[in-house]
C-alpha positions in Angstrom: 26.8 70.1 -102.8 29.1 67.4 -101.6 29.7 69.5 -98.4 26.5 69.6 -97.7 25.8 65.9 -98.6 28.2 64.8 -96.2 27.1 66.9 -93.7 23.7 65.4 -94.0 25.5 62.0 -94.1 26.7 62.6 -90.8 23.6 63.8 -89.5 22.1 60.5 -90.3 24.6 58.7 -88.9 24.6 60.4 -85.1 20.3 59.5 -85.5 20.8 56.1 -86.2 23.8 56.1 -83.8 20.9 57.6 -81.0 18.5 54.9 -82.2 20.2 52.4 -81.4 21.6 53.4 -77.9 17.9 54.6 -77.1 16.8 50.7 -78.3 19.7 49.2 -76.5 18.9 51.0 -73.5 15.2 50.3 -73.6 16.3 46.8 -74.2 18.3 46.9 -70.9 15.5 48.6 -69.0 13.0 45.7 -70.4 15.7 43.1 -69.1 15.8 44.9 -65.7 12.2 44.7 -65.6 12.2 41.2 -66.2 14.8 40.1 -63.7 13.2 42.6 -61.2 9.8 40.6 -61.8 11.4 37.3 -61.5 13.5 38.3 -58.4 10.1 39.8 -56.6 8.1 36.5 -57.7 10.5 34.4 -55.8 9.8 36.4 -52.8 7.0 34.7 -50.3 5.7 38.0 -49.8 3.6 40.2 -51.7 5.8 43.1 -53.0 3.7 45.9 -55.1 5.4 49.3 -57.1 2.9 52.1 -57.3 4.1 55.4 -59.2 4.0 59.2 -57.9 -0.1 59.0 -58.8 -0.8 56.1 -56.9 -0.8 53.7 -60.0 0.5 50.4 -60.6 3.9 49.9 -61.8 4.6 46.5 -60.7 3.4 43.3 -58.4 4.8 40.0 -58.1 2.5 36.5 -57.7 2.3 36.4 -54.3 0.6 39.9 -53.8 -2.0 38.9 -56.6 -2.4 35.7 -54.7 -3.1 37.8 -51.6 -5.7 40.1 -52.8 -7.5 37.4 -55.2 -10.9 38.9 -55.4 -9.6 41.7 -56.9 -6.9 40.3 -58.7 -8.6 40.6 -61.8 -8.5 44.6 -62.1 -4.4 44.7 -61.6 -3.0 46.1 -64.8 0.1 49.0 -65.4 -1.4 52.1 -64.8 -4.7 51.4 -63.0 -5.3 53.1 -60.1 -4.6 51.8 -56.6 -7.5 53.5 -55.0 -9.9 52.0 -57.8 -8.9 48.6 -56.8 -9.2 49.5 -53.3 -12.7 50.7 -53.7 -13.6 48.0 -55.8 -12.0 45.2 -53.1 -14.4 46.7 -50.7 -17.4 46.7 -52.9 -16.6 42.8 -53.3 -16.6 42.3 -49.8 -12.9 41.5 -49.1 -12.6 44.1 -46.5 -14.5 42.8 -43.2 -13.6 45.8 -41.5 -14.6 48.6 -43.6 -18.5 47.3 -43.7 -20.8 49.9 -42.4 -18.2 52.6 -42.7 -16.8 52.6 -46.4 -16.0 55.7 -47.0 -14.4 56.3 -44.0 -12.3 52.8 -44.1 -11.3 54.2 -47.3 -9.9 57.7 -46.5 -8.2 56.2 -43.4 -6.7 53.2 -46.4 -5.2 56.4 -48.4 -3.8 58.4 -45.8 -1.8 55.3 -44.4 -0.4 55.2 -48.2 0.6 58.9 -48.5 2.5 59.1 -45.4 3.6 55.4 -44.5 4.8 55.7 -40.5 4.5 52.1 -39.1 3.3 48.8 -40.2 -0.2 48.2 -39.8 -2.5 44.4 -40.3 -5.3 44.1 -42.2 -7.5 41.4 -42.5 -9.5 40.1 -45.0 -12.9 38.3 -45.9 -11.1 34.7 -46.6 -9.6 35.0 -42.5 -6.4 35.9 -43.6 -4.5 38.4 -41.7 -2.0 40.7 -43.0 0.9 42.8 -42.1 1.4 45.7 -44.3 4.7 47.4 -44.4 5.0 50.8 -46.8 7.9 53.0 -47.8 8.3 56.2 -50.0 10.5 56.3 -53.1 12.4 59.2 -53.8 10.5 60.3 -56.7 6.8 60.5 -54.5 5.7 56.7 -55.8 5.2 53.9 -53.1 6.9 50.4 -52.1 4.5 48.0 -50.3 5.3 44.8 -48.7 2.5 42.4 -47.9 3.0 39.7 -45.5 1.0 36.4 -44.4 1.1 36.5 -40.7 -2.3 34.5 -40.2 -0.8 31.4 -38.6 1.3 33.5 -36.5 -1.5 35.4 -35.3 -3.4 31.9 -35.1 -0.5 30.7 -33.0 -0.4 34.1 -31.0 -4.4 33.4 -30.1 -4.0 30.2 -29.3 -1.3 31.4 -26.8 -3.6 34.0 -25.3 -5.9 32.2 -24.8 -3.9 29.3 -23.5 -2.2 32.2 -21.2 -5.3 33.7 -19.9 -7.7 30.7 -19.4 -5.2 28.2 -18.0 -5.4 27.2 -14.7 -2.3 27.0 -14.2 -0.9 30.1 -13.1 1.3 31.7 -15.9 3.6 35.2 -15.8 5.7 36.7 -18.6 9.1 37.9 -16.9 11.4 40.7 -18.4 14.4 39.6 -18.2 15.8 43.0 -18.2 13.8 44.7 -15.8 13.4 42.0 -13.6 9.5 42.9 -13.5 6.5 40.8 -14.1 5.0 42.4 -17.7 1.4 40.4 -17.6 0.1 37.7 -15.8 -2.7 35.7 -16.5 -5.9 35.2 -14.3 -5.0 32.1 -12.3 -1.4 34.1 -11.1 -3.3 36.8 -10.1 -5.5 34.7 -7.9 -3.0 32.4 -6.6 -0.5 35.2 -5.3 -3.1 37.3 -4.4 -2.3 40.8 -6.0 -4.8 42.8 -8.2 -4.2 42.2 -11.8 -2.8 45.8 -12.1 -0.6 45.7 -9.0 0.9 42.1 -10.5 2.0 43.8 -13.7 5.1 45.3 -13.4 5.9 44.3 -9.6 9.5 43.2 -8.9 9.9 39.2 -9.4 11.4 39.6 -6.1 8.8 40.1 -4.0 7.1 36.6 -5.1 9.9 35.1 -3.4 11.3 34.8 -0.4 14.6 36.9 0.5 16.9 33.8 1.3 16.0 32.3 -2.2 15.7 35.2 -4.3 19.2 35.2 -5.3 18.6 31.6 -6.7 14.7 32.0 -8.2 16.3 35.2 -10.5 18.8 32.7 -12.1 16.1 30.3 -12.6 13.9 33.4 -14.2 16.5 34.1 -16.9 16.9 30.5 -18.2 14.9 27.2 -19.8 14.0 25.1 -16.9 11.7 22.1 -16.6 13.4 20.3 -13.1 11.1 18.6 -11.8 12.9 17.7 -8.9 12.8 21.0 -7.5 10.7 22.5 -5.1 10.8 26.8 -4.7 9.0 28.5 -1.9 7.1 31.5 -3.2 5.4 34.1 -1.3 1.9 35.6 -1.7 0.9 39.2 -1.1 -0.9 38.6 2.2 3.0 37.0 3.2 2.4 33.2 3.3 4.9 30.8 1.8 3.4 27.8 -0.6 5.9 25.4 -2.4 6.0 25.1 -6.1 7.5 23.5 -9.3 8.6 26.8 -11.8 8.8 25.8 -15.5 10.7 28.8 -17.5 10.9 29.1 -21.2 12.9 31.6 -23.1 11.3 34.2 -25.6 11.5 37.3 -27.8 8.6 39.1 -27.2 7.8 43.0 -28.7 11.4 43.1 -28.5 12.4 42.7 -25.6 13.9 39.2 -23.8 10.9 37.5 -21.7 10.7 34.6 -20.0 7.5 32.2 -19.8 6.7 31.1 -16.1 4.3 28.4 -15.3 3.9 27.9 -11.4 2.8 24.4 -10.3 1.4 24.6 -6.1 2.3 21.5 -4.9 1.4 22.6 -1.7 -1.5 20.2 -1.0 0.5 17.6 -2.8 3.4 17.7 -0.7 1.2 17.8 2.6 -0.5 14.8 1.2 2.9 13.1 0.5 4.4 14.0 4.1 1.4 12.4 5.4 1.4 9.2 3.4 5.5 9.5 4.4 4.2 9.5 7.6 1.4 6.8 7.4 4.2 4.6 6.2 6.0 4.8 9.2 3.4 5.1 11.7 0.8 3.0 12.9 -2.8 4.7 12.0 -4.9 4.4 15.3 -2.2 4.9 17.6 0.3 7.1 15.8 3.2 5.4 17.1 6.1 3.8 14.6 4.7 1.0 13.0 7.0 -2.1 12.4 8.9 -1.3 9.5 9.8 2.2 11.2 10.7 -0.2 14.6 13.2 -2.3 12.4 14.7 0.7 10.5 15.1 2.8 13.6 16.5 -0.1 15.8 19.1 -0.9 13.0 20.1 3.2 12.5 20.6 3.3 16.5 22.7 0.3 16.7 25.1 1.3 13.8 25.5 5.3 15.6 25.8 4.0 19.2 29.6 3.9 20.4 30.4 0.7 21.7 29.7 1.6 25.2 26.8 2.6 24.6 24.0 0.2 25.5 20.3 -0.3 23.3 17.4 -2.2 24.6 15.1 -3.7 22.3 12.1 -4.7 24.8 8.9 -6.1 23.2 5.4 -5.2 25.1 2.7 -7.9 24.7 -0.8 -7.0 25.9 -2.3 -9.7 28.5 -6.3 -10.5 28.2 -6.4 -8.1 25.1 -8.0 -10.8 23.2 -10.9 -11.8 25.1 -11.6 -8.0 25.8 -12.1 -8.0 22.0 -13.6 -10.8 21.6 -16.5 -10.0 23.9 -17.0 -6.1 23.4 -16.1 -5.7 19.5 -13.3 -4.0 17.5 -14.2 -0.4 18.2 -14.0 -0.6 22.0 -10.9 -3.1 21.0 -9.1 0.1 19.3 -10.2 2.7 21.8 -8.4 0.6 24.4 -4.9 -0.2 22.2 -5.1 4.2 22.2 -5.6 4.8 25.1 -2.9 1.8 26.5 -0.6 3.5 23.8 -1.4 6.8 26.0 -0.7 5.4 29.0 2.9 3.9 27.6 4.3 6.8 26.2 3.7 9.4 29.0 6.3 6.3 30.7 8.9 6.0 28.0 11.8 8.4 28.0 12.0 11.1 25.1 15.2 9.3 24.1 13.4 6.1 23.3 11.0 5.3 20.5 7.7 3.2 21.5 6.2 1.3 18.6 3.3 -0.6 17.6 4.7 -3.8 16.1 1.0 -5.8 15.8 -2.3 -5.7 16.9 -1.7 -5.9 20.5 2.2 -5.7 20.4 4.3 -3.1 21.4 8.1 -2.5 21.0 10.4 0.4 23.2 13.8 0.9 21.7 16.1 2.3 24.2 19.2 4.3 23.7 21.7 4.8 26.4 19.5 3.1 29.2 21.1 0.9 32.3 19.1 -2.6 32.3 17.8 -1.3 36.0 16.5 1.9 34.1 14.9 -0.4 31.1 13.0 -2.4 34.3 12.1 0.4 35.6 10.2 1.4 33.1 8.7 -2.1 32.2 7.7 -2.2 35.3 5.6 1.1 35.2 3.9 0.0 32.2 3.4 -3.4 33.5 1.9 -1.6 36.5 -0.1 1.2 34.8 -1.4 -1.3 32.4 -2.9 -3.7 34.6 -4.8 -0.1 36.1 -8.7 -0.3 35.2 -9.4 1.1 31.6 -12.7 3.1 31.4 -14.1 2.3 27.7 -17.4 4.0 26.5 -18.9 3.1 30.4 -17.3 -0.3 30.6 -14.5 -1.1 33.1 -12.0 -3.6 31.1 -8.8 -5.2 32.3 -6.0 -5.9 30.8 -2.0 -6.5 31.9 1.0 -6.4 30.2 4.1 -8.5 29.7 7.7 -7.4 29.1 10.8 -9.1 27.5 13.9 -7.4 26.5 17.5 -8.0 24.9 20.7 -5.6 24.9 23.3 -4.5 22.8 26.3 -4.9 23.0 25.9 -7.5 25.8 23.5 -9.9 23.8 24.1 -9.1 19.7 24.5 -6.2 17.5 22.7 -7.6 15.2 19.3 -5.8 14.9 17.2 -9.5 14.4 19.1 -10.8 16.2 18.2 -8.6 18.9 14.8 -8.5 18.2 14.6 -12.2 18.1 16.3 -12.3 21.7 13.6 -10.2 23.0 10.6 -11.9 21.4 12.6 -15.3 23.5 12.5 -13.4 26.2 8.5 -12.6 26.1 7.4 -16.1 25.1 9.8 -17.1 28.3 7.9 -14.4 30.6 4.1 -15.4 28.7 4.8 -19.2 29.7 6.2 -18.5 33.1 4.1 -15.6 34.7 1.9 -13.2 33.1 2.0 -9.4 34.0 5.9 -9.7 34.5 9.2 -8.6 32.9 12.4 -11.1 31.9 15.4 -10.5 30.1 16.9 -12.7 27.6 19.1 -15.3 28.5 21.4 -17.6 26.6 20.2 -20.7 27.4 16.5 -19.4 25.9 18.2 -19.3 22.8 19.6 -22.8 23.1 16.0 -23.9 23.8 14.6 -22.1 20.5 17.3 -23.4 18.5 16.1 -27.0 19.7 12.5 -26.4 18.9 13.2 -25.3 15.5 15.2 -28.5 14.8 12.3 -30.6 16.7 10.0 -28.3 14.1 11.9 -29.7 11.1 12.6 -32.9 12.5 8.9 -33.2 13.0 7.6 -32.4 9.9 10.3 -35.1 8.4 8.5 -37.1 10.6 5.3 -36.3 8.6 6.7 -36.7 5.3 8.8 -40.1 5.6 5.4 -41.5 7.8 7.4 -41.9 10.6 4.7 -41.7 13.4 2.6 -44.7 15.0 -0.3 -45.2 16.2 -0.4 -47.1 19.4 -3.2 -48.5 21.1 -4.3 -48.4 25.2 -7.0 -50.9 26.2 -10.2 -49.7 28.2 -11.4 -52.2 30.3 -14.5 -53.0 32.3 -13.8 -52.9 36.0 -16.4 -55.2 37.2 -15.3 -57.8 34.9 -12.0 -57.4 33.8 -13.5 -57.7 30.1 -11.1 -55.4 27.0 -13.8 -52.9 25.6 -11.9 -50.8 23.6 -8.4 -48.7 23.1 -7.5 -45.0 23.1 -5.4 -44.5 19.8 -2.6 -42.7 21.1 -0.3 -41.1 18.5 3.6 -42.0 19.6 7.0 -40.8 17.4 10.2 -42.1 17.8 13.0 -40.1 16.5 16.0 -41.8 15.2 18.3 -40.1 17.4 16.6 -38.4 20.1 14.0 -41.8 20.9 11.0 -41.8 21.9 9.5 -38.1 21.7 6.2 -37.8 24.4 3.2 -36.5 23.1 3.3 -33.7 25.5 6.1 -32.4 23.7 4.9 -32.9 19.8 1.2 -32.3 20.1 1.5 -28.8 21.0 4.4 -28.2 18.6 1.9 -29.9 16.0 -0.9 -27.2 16.9 2.0 -24.3 17.0 2.7 -25.5 13.3 -0.5 -25.5 11.9 -0.1 -29.4 11.4 -2.5 -30.5 13.7 -5.1 -31.2 10.8 -2.7 -33.2 8.9 -1.5 -35.3 12.3 -4.7 -35.5 13.3 -6.5 -36.7 9.7 -3.4 -39.2 10.2 -4.6 -40.5 13.5 -8.3 -40.8 12.1 -7.4 -43.0 9.1 -5.1 -45.2 10.7 -6.6 -46.0 14.2 -10.3 -46.7 11.8 -8.5 -48.8 9.6 -6.8 -51.0 12.3 -10.1 -51.2 14.4 -11.9 -52.4 11.4 -9.8 -55.5 12.6 -11.3 -56.2 16.0 -14.2 -57.8 16.9 -17.3 -55.6 16.0 -18.3 -54.9 19.7 -14.3 -53.3 21.0 -14.5 -49.7 20.3 -12.1 -47.1 19.6 -11.3 -43.8 21.0 -9.3 -40.8 19.6 -8.6 -37.4 21.0 -9.3 -34.1 18.9 -7.4 -30.9 19.4 -9.6 -27.9 20.5 -7.9 -26.7 17.1 -9.5 -28.9 14.7 -12.9 -27.8 16.2 -11.7 -24.3 15.4 -10.7 -25.2 11.9 -14.2 -26.2 11.0 -13.8 -29.6 8.8 -13.7 -31.7 11.6 -16.8 -33.5 10.8 -16.2 -34.1 7.3 -12.7 -35.9 8.2 -14.2 -37.9 10.7 -16.9 -38.9 8.1 -13.9 -39.4 5.3 -11.8 -41.7 7.9 -15.3 -44.0 8.6 -16.0 -44.6 4.9 -12.5 -45.6 3.9 -11.9 -47.6 6.5 -15.7 -49.3 7.0 -15.8 -49.0 10.2 -19.2 -48.3 11.9 -19.8 -44.9 13.4 -21.0 -46.4 16.6 -17.6 -47.7 17.5 -15.9 -44.8 17.0 -15.8 -42.5 19.7 -13.9 -39.2 20.2 -12.2 -37.0 23.2 -12.4 -34.0 24.0 -11.3 -31.1 26.3 -12.8 -28.3 28.3 -11.0 -25.8 25.9 -13.0 -27.2 23.0 -16.3 -25.9 25.0 -15.1 -22.9 26.1 -14.6 -22.1 22.2 -17.3 -18.8 21.9 -20.1 -19.1 19.1 -22.4 -22.2 17.9 -19.8 -23.8 16.1 -18.2 -26.3 18.6 -21.6 -27.3 20.0 -23.2 -27.5 16.4 -20.1 -29.9 15.4 -20.7 -31.9 18.5 -24.2 -32.4 17.9 -23.3 -33.7 14.0 -21.2 -36.3 15.1 -23.6 -37.6 17.7 -26.6 -37.7 15.1 -23.9 -39.6 13.2 -24.0 -42.0 16.1 -20.1 -41.8 16.9 -19.4 -41.0 20.6 -18.3 -37.8 22.5 -16.2 -38.4 25.8 -15.2 -35.3 27.8 -11.3 -36.2 28.5 -9.5 -34.8 31.7 -12.7 -33.7 33.9 -11.8 -32.2 36.7 -8.8 -30.1 36.1 -10.3 -27.4 34.3 -13.8 -25.4 35.2 -15.5 -28.5 35.2 -18.6 -26.7 34.8 -21.7 -28.9 35.1 -23.6 -26.9 32.6 -21.3 -28.7 29.9 -22.8 -32.0 30.5 -26.1 -30.6 30.7 -25.7 -29.0 27.5 -23.7 -31.2 25.1 -24.8 -34.5 24.2 -22.1 -36.4 25.9 -21.8 -40.2 26.2 -18.7 -40.8 28.7 -16.8 -38.7 31.0 -13.0 -39.5 31.6 -11.8 -38.7 35.2 -8.0 -37.4 35.0 -5.3 -39.8 36.6 -4.3 -36.9 38.6 -7.1 -37.8 41.1 -6.3 -41.4 40.7 -2.6 -40.8 41.3 -3.3 -39.3 44.2 -6.3 -41.7 45.7 -4.5 -43.6 48.5 -2.8 -39.8 49.9 -5.4 -37.4 49.0 -8.8 -37.4 51.0 -10.4 -34.6 48.5 -9.5 -37.0 45.5 -11.5 -39.7 46.9 -14.4 -36.9 47.5 -14.3 -35.7 43.8 -13.9 -38.9 42.5 -17.3 -40.3 44.4 -19.3 -37.3 42.9 -18.2 -37.7 39.6 -19.7 -41.4 39.3 -22.2 -40.4 40.8 -22.9 -37.4 38.4 -22.2 -39.8 35.4 -24.8 -42.2 37.2 -27.2 -40.1 37.4 -26.7 -38.6 33.7 -26.5 -42.1 32.2 -22.7 -41.3 30.9 -20.1 -44.0 31.4 -17.3 -42.8 33.7 -13.8 -43.9 32.6 -10.6 -43.6 35.2 -7.0 -43.3 34.0 -3.8 -43.4 35.4 -5.0 -47.2 37.2 -1.4 -49.0 37.8 -2.4 -50.8 41.1 -4.8 -53.7 41.7 -6.3 -51.8 45.2 -7.1 -48.9 43.0 -9.1 -50.9 40.5 -10.6 -52.4 43.2 -11.4 -49.0 45.5 -12.7 -47.7 41.9 -14.5 -50.4 41.3 -16.2 -50.5 44.5 -17.2 -46.8 44.1 -18.8 -47.7 40.9 -16.5 -46.8 38.2 -17.4 -48.6 35.2 -14.2 -48.7 33.0 -10.7 -48.1 33.7 -7.3 -47.3 31.6 -3.9 -47.4 33.1 -0.7 -49.7 32.8 -2.3 -52.2 35.5 -4.1 -53.6 32.4 -1.9 -52.4 29.6 0.5 -50.1 27.7 -0.1 -48.3 24.8 1.0 -50.7 22.2 1.1 -50.8 18.1 -1.8 -52.1 16.3 -0.4 -55.8 15.3 0.5 -56.3 19.0 -3.3 -54.5 20.2 -4.8 -57.6 17.9 -2.6 -59.9 19.7 -3.9 -58.7 23.5 -7.3 -58.9 22.9 -6.8 -62.4 21.1 -4.9 -63.2 24.3 -7.9 -61.8 26.1 -10.4 -64.1 24.7 -11.8 -61.6 22.1 -10.8 -64.0 19.4 -13.6 -63.4 16.7 -12.3 -60.8 14.4 -14.7 -59.7 11.5 -14.0 -60.5 7.9 -12.7 -57.5 6.0 -14.6 -58.5 2.9 
């Protein structure tokens, strides 16, 4: 019994030990399952374990979230097929609608024999990538990856790729072929889509650039400074900018290639570049190109080579432009440029540098050759131009300077050519002249004089002098002519024939004219009421259009009666086109201001002027008076003008009377008024006032 008892005890002990081992094993299994669950719950993908019967064993939270519509069915031992069917009934699988049983059969077949990953679309719009593997015991492990964002990005890229107006391609780096191309690329290269896909990319580039292009297509590149030539199916070449971006697509290395055609842009850029350097009307080089080319030629020219800058000015072009209009003037300029172009050597550059100004830069040409071309241009431009049924006549004057003889500095050479042109125009139009050193000296002197004249204006160094106007019959003083004088502190007296044209050139004649009118009217206010004041007026004052207001302002400021003022004008005023001179003259006469025609007989002296304008006086030019005794023609002109003045009721004044015999002759011929050194020289205001007192005109009006 003891033995038997002992055996039973040992068996019980073994059983207890086995039960403990089983409990420990089960505990270990539970811990392993818990650890496994905790581990798979950390995964971002959905994970599911099915047994050999297709029943749920284990799944993670991400799996339950993906299939939230049927997640309430998930439980160990539940058949996968049952949850799938319930999901179909609940509408979670839109791809199954209308073919439910067929779809379920296909899905279960994939589960039974998984071969490759596949996608699944859910009702909430999510896209799920499914990958499943069979286990050794016949079960199934499934992985669910939410690829919705990736597919949306891919779809966006696909739409961007296919609908992009920019030519885009996918380039296979390994094979060197085009994998795909968007419609824009198909249209751009001219290949059918089927032919472009699989085409070697070398066909899209000129052979000479393919080696570099192949390197470009195998790397990231966004260099917008590099311009590439690309070849179309028909063999034509375009210019493009190419951007590349490396990518991994479906297991192969690829490059996304974007092609921006810039052929038209380059054409426009070239056109704009050309326009920036060329004259739009004539197609010749413009001023900027001219200066740049002159600078370059001078820099590169050997010291033994001559470079000549010639300036061509068209004569009488302004008259043609004013008469016939700008359109015809433009046609004339174009034709003149064409004629000159045919005469200029091939190694010379013809430029248009201004309205009717041209320039020629001669390289390696002797002075004799330059003069031959210049004279040929003058000759051909003097020939008639037939434009729109009109026969037009112009001409040309040319000045030039050469390097290294005159200067090798481009700006100096250009200035010297301009001085030569200016001198040629001053002497005789229709000629050519080479620069000489004395021209520069004269220009420097003129510049200094301009500076001094501005200084004289600023410091009130100009003075108005007054020369008497005398009645020839009685010797009585009838008025004074105001004459501007400039005594330079170093040069001494400067002739009005010098500084008045200078003021006109400098654009200061309005300022000068205003000063003379204000000063003279204020001085004349001190004279007796019957003494008149004459003031010369420049044609430019008429052209600028503010003469009337200047005169009225001077009269108002001084208090001088308008009837005591007389303005002297020349025929140049009357030759101005348009109604402005006539209107100004008539407005001035309406105020009672007298108008005198100065220097009569030296210009056209058209009788029409006297008939069409309300003049009050004619002034015989002093050239006739000085030649009175030696020139019989002068006497005839004097007699005719005096008679004309009487018949029109105008006062006739003779200038330049220096001898009594001349005075007596003019008086006997019926000339009413005289002016000259015989009666008095121009004198400052105070001396003119004393002169009046001396001549018996002592009744000076009150200024109060």
